[in-house]
N, C-alpha and C positions, 0 to 999 in steps of 0.2 A: 519514574520508570523502574521496573523491578525485573530486569532480565535475569534468567537463570544462565548468566554469562560465565566467563572464564577468569574473572578477576581473582577468585580465590585460588584457582589452579595456577594462575600466573605467579601469584605471590609465593606458592610453594615451589614453583620452578626456579624463581630467582633467588630463593632464600639459601645463602651460603654456597652458590654455584659459580663455577667458572663458565664462560661462554664457550663451552666445548660442543662437540658434535651431539652429545646426549642432550644438551640444552635445547638445541635447534629442533631436534626430533621431538622432544616433548612439547615444544611450542607449536609445531605443526600439528601434532595429535590434538592439542587443546583447541586449536582453531578449527580443525575438522569437526570436532565434537560440538562446537559452537555453531554449526551449520554454515561455515564459510566456504566449504568445499575444498577438495584436494588441490585444485589449481591455485586458488588464492593462498592457501596455506603454504604450498611449496615455494611459490614466488616470494611470499613474504619472508620466509626463512632465508632464501637466497639473498634477498635485498638486505636483510639484517647482517648476514655474514660479511657482505662487502662493506656495509656501513661501519661495522665494528672494526674492521681492518683499516679502512681508509680514513675514518674520522676518529678513530681511537676511543670509541665509546667504552665506558667502564662501569657505569652504574645502572641500576634498574630504572631510575628516572629517565636516563638518557635513552636507553633502549625502548621504553614505553613511548616516549615522545616521538622518537624516529618511527616506530611502528604505526602509531596512530596518524602521524603526518602522511605516511605512505598510503594508508587505507583511505584517509580523507580525500585524497586526489580522486578517488573513483566514486565517492558518494555524491548523489544528486538530490537536491531538495528544492522545494518551491510550493508555495500555496496555490491553490486553484484560483485563478483570477476570474473576476466577473467584469464583463464589459459594461461600460456606462451607457445608460439611455437605450438599452436594447435587452431583449430576452436572452438569457444564457441557459443552455440546456446541458446538464450533466447526465450522461449515459453511464450507469453504474453496472459494472461487469464483475464476474467472479463465479467460481463454481458453488454448487449447493453446499451449505454448511459453513461457509466462511464468515457469515455475519453480514451479508449485503443489506438485508432489510433494516437491521438495526443500525448500520453505518449510515444509511440514507437519512434516518431520523436524526442521527447525531450531526450529520452534515447540515441538515435544515436548521437545527438548533444552533449550530456554530455560526452559520451565516446571518441568522437573525440576531444572535446575542453579540457577535463581535464585529459584524460588518453592516449592521443596520438594515438588513434586507428583510422586509416584512411580507411582501407579495411573493409567496413560494407555493408552487403546485407540485405535489407528488403524483407519480404515475406508476400503477401496478402493472409493469410490463412482463413480469414473470407470470404468464397465464398458464404455465405448465403445472404449477402447484397451487391449489387453492389455499393452503396454509399461508403461502407468501402474500397472496392478496388480502387475506384476512388480517395478517399481522401488520401489513402497511396501513390498512384502514384503522386499526387500533392505535398505532403509533401516530398517524395523521390526526386522529381525534384528540389524542393527548397533547399534541402540539397546537391544535386549532387550525390545521391546514387542510385544504381541500385535496381529496385523493381521487384521481380519475381511474376508473377500473371498469372491467367487464367481467363476464362469467369465466370461470376456468375453462380452458380450451380455446378461448377466442384468439384471433390473430394478433400476436404481440405488436406487429408493426402498426396495425390499425389502432390499437389502444394508445400507443405512443403518439401517433399522429393526432388522435383526438385530444390527447393531454396537451400537446403543443398548441393546437387550435384554441383549446379552452383558455390556456395561459395568455395567448396573444389577445383573445377577445376581452379579457379582464385587465389587460395592461400589466400582467405579472412581470417580476423581474428575473425569476429563476424557476426552472423545471428541473427536478430530479427524478429520473426514471429508472426503475428496476428492470432487470432483464433475467432470463433463465440462464442456468449454469450447468447444463447436462453434459459435462465433459466426457462422459463414457461414450457419448455419441458425437464425436468431434465434428464429423462431416456435417451433420444436421445443425450443430451449434454454430458452426462457421457460417453456413448458408443463411441461417436465421439472423445473425448479427449483421451480416453484410446487407441484407434487406433492410433492417432497421437503420443501419448507418446511412444508407441511400436516402431513406425517408427523411431523417433528421437534417441531412445536408441540404435537402431541397427546401427546407422550411426555415432554417436559421443561418445567419452569416457564419462563415468558417471560424472566424475568431471567437465566436460566441458558443462554440460547440466543443465540449470536452468529454473524453471517454476516461472514466475513472475506474481502475481496477481494484478490488478488495482482495487482499490476501490474508490468510490466517497464519499468524506468527508461529503457531505451534506445529506447522506442517513441515518446517525445515526446507530441505532442498527440493521437495515436491513443488514448492511455490515458485521456483525458477521455471520448471516445466509448464506450470499453469500460465505464468506471465508470457512465455514464449508463444503459447497457443493463441491467447487473446491479442497480443501484440501483432502477430502475423495475420489474424483475422480482420481487425479494424484499425490497428494502431492505438496504443495506449498512451494518454498524455500525463496521467498522474496515477500514483498508487497510494491507497490507504492501507495500513497494516493494522489488522484487527487482532484482538485477544493477546495484547502485549502485557501479560501478567507473568507471575513467577514460573509458570510452565513453559515459557517461551525462551529459547536460547538466543535468538535475536540476530545471529550472524549472517542470515541469508540475504539481508539488505545489500551487502557488499558485492556478491556475485551478480545480483540482479541489476544493480546500478552499473556495474562494470561491463556486463555483456549487452545490456539492452539500452542503457543510458536514459532510463525513465526515472524522473524524479519521484521521490517519496513526499507526499504532502502532509499527511497526518497520521498519528498513531492512536488506535483505539485502546484505551487503558482499562476499561471496565464496562459494566452493564448500564450505568446511568447515561442519560442523554448528554450530559456535559463532560463525559469522560472521553474527550478527543483533544489531542495535543498537536500543536504544529511540530513537525519533524525538524530537529536541529542536529545536524551531523556531528558537531563537536561534543555536544551533550550526550548524544548516542554512543560515541566511542568511549567517553569517560564512564558512562554507565556500564558499558559492556566489559571494559578492561580495568576499570578502577583509575584513580588519579595517579600520576607518576609519583 
């Protein structure tokens, strides 16, 4: 993981410093710059003030350990589960440009390579963009997986219904379905997703249906607003964070987990199909802040 995090800034803050008011202000500024948000930063600073006084913390290692322990309480993690002996449907959500289609291919590759799932069907439910349909077909061909698709402009609910029916008929284990992400027209998006959600619920058991949101790590605090919209529309079960490279600050995971209690499942680390890692909160905090 290569976050453009605040580890170096923290080292500078701690170097030859007293834990005075200036220290806490610089700490807050650094956390805000890392996309953790004003609320988390100010509460973290207040928590550390009390901890320093009450627990007599004196070293950088003690401060960092205490801060990361406080943040770890908010983080949520968990891989996407697959139900045994039944079809699982993953409805992949996200605004245009976050890397949904690539993430779908990465998820398919991950479940096949690490979970032994071979019978996977991809569904091109983003019928609003012809490029999304074409891209999923290309990626499906690269993976050797069937892609259920119709022409651009087709009813996305009908496409996903057909995809699930196709998967059931062939005894497939997993369906991963793309969806549109036209957030600029929020009302239409919510209405479309609600319709698709109803269709999927009627076709598969509740436990075998997961709504997976893809967020772009480089969008910072905007990702929280996106998560709120999709969670309010259909309820999000898991988040995949894409584009986790050196341009991503990475701090937005904390406010999203804290406010919405949605677990992060995987991190997309690059462009290759196997560039998908399981999210591990402690490793994430170490990468973001540096070791004590």
